[in-house]
C-alpha positions, 0 to 999 in steps of 0.5 A: 241723783238721776236715779232718785229723780226717776224714783220720785217721778215714778212715785208721783205718777203712780200716786196720781193714777191711784187717785184717779182710780180711787175717786169716790163713786156717787150714789143717791137714794130718795125716800118719800114717806107719805102725808106728813105735814112739817108741824107733825114732826114736832109732835112726835118722836123722830130721832132719825130725821132729827139726826139728819137735821143735826148732821145734814140739812133740813128745810120746810118745803112745799108742793102744789105749784103756784097757787091760782096759776097755770101750775097749780097742782093738786096736793095728792100723792101720785101728783107729788111723786111725779113732780119730784120725778120730773121736776115739773108741776102738773100742767106739764107732767099731767098726773092729776090724781092717783089714777095716773090716767095719762102721764106726759112722758115727754117730761122725763123722770130721773130714772130715764135721765140717769139711764140715758147718761149711765146705761150700765149703772144700776137703779132700784125701787122699793115701794108700797105701791106698784104704780110708782114703777109701772105708771109713773116711771113707766117701765117698759113702755114705748113712750118711756123708751122701754126704761127698765128698773134694774131691781124692783121690790114692790107690788105687795099690796096686791098680795092678799094672801100674805098681806090680807087687807084689814080695815085698820090698814095694818097690812100696809104697815107690814108692807112698809116694814118689808119694803124698808127692811129689804131696801136697807139690806139691798143697799148695804149689800149691792149699793145701787146707784139710784134708788127710790123708797116709798112708804105709805102707812103714815098717810093711811093713819092720817086718812083714818084718824087725822091728827091723833095718836095713831097718826103720830105713832105711825110717823115714829114707826116710819122714822124707825124704818128710815133709820134702817136705810140711813144705817145702810147708807152709813155702812156703805160710806164707812166701808166703801169708797162711796159718797151717798146723797140721801134725801127724805121728803113727803108728798103733801101735808094735811088739812088744817081742821083735823088732818084727815084729808089733803088735795087742796091748796090750804097752807097745811096741805101745801106744806112739806119738808126736805131732810138730807145728809148733804151738809153744804146745801146752797143759800136757796135751801137755807134761806128760801122755801124749796119745792118738791120739784127742786129734788130732781135737779139736785139728784142730776147735779150730785150724780153728774147727769148731763141733761139737755138744755131743752129739758132743763128749760122745762124744769120748774125746780132748781138745784139745792146744792149748786149756785142759784142766782134767781127764783120765782119767775113771773111774766104778765102781759097788759095790752102789748106790754110784757113785764117779767119779774124774778127774785135775785138771791145771788147779790151779784150784778150779772146780766140775765137774758130773757127769751120767749116762745109762742109754741109749746111743742115740747109737750108733744115731743117737739122743739120750741123756737125761742127769740131773745127779748134782751138782757137785764141786770139780775139785781133789777129783778124786772124786765119790760118790753113791747110785744108785736101785735097780734098778742097770742093767747100763749107764751113761754118765757125763759130767764137765763142766768149765769147759774140757772134757768127759769121758765114760766107760761103766760096763758089765757087758759 
């Protein structure tokens, strides 16, 4: 009996060790396919995105910040990319256009957050635009702590010999093909832990032809390229002990009149979408309208990237896969009365804490000191208090709930 007991104990111990050593590796890839309003997906063939709708999750989403406020953000490509990368709107990340003049690198991208947490894990970028790596991620800049992407496949738009520039922008179509094909092959073979794929051709056809056969054919073309990457992810999951998060989105919509332009705050320009292979998205994803800023918190959560609380307190997004208690934080001052409002989406009557700061030192790499104003019931969706005079021109307000943190500004500027 003692021998049998010893054998059984040894077997259980070995099984436990085996389980520990065979835990699935988590990896993520996000794809930005440029300039596709959600209504356009319904007007052309997109079998691969449709597959994600069926087997994973899909939602309409938005870009552009909160219209008419300090966070209103131009619906322009690089601006949208950086909102995804940093989880913040333009009033923080400071990329107002495609020239990317002066990004505020104090708001770290997913690449820096991931590299700080996992310096030995691998990152990659596959892009039809070099600036995504050199300016937005800010590779090897002092301001980004000399972040380095482990594998980069980009810059082909500068190669006018192999990709001679033509008015019809077919060279961008050819570059998209090269980028997506390489992304699929590299992911299948090497499985980087975090990857970004960027495809441009659909936006070019939008600018050139607007709502047209050319644009809708381009969307179908991009969907075919996305399918190659989906197949690579499926191969990795089927043949390796890996769990992959795949997120596909777009950076802006298009003008309602003809679909040729974007940049403004019309509903169609602000309207985007998010597709993912992740089935168990949260109630916020399913029942609300997420923003592009929500993708960063989702990536850090899935990849178990621990993020300092001072950085999280600056995020304008929330996770699409974790529990979320509240959204839509707003704060106003009338005379000396501060009113804070939010939307409760949890249906649990827990306490929330409201904090305030009169500084914005984070913007320049410093620290903000917050004072607690008190607590309220989450379900009340409102908190009021009287501020001590004199009233400042600027405040940052934070709402802390059990599962997430929200922030907003009050500013006269």
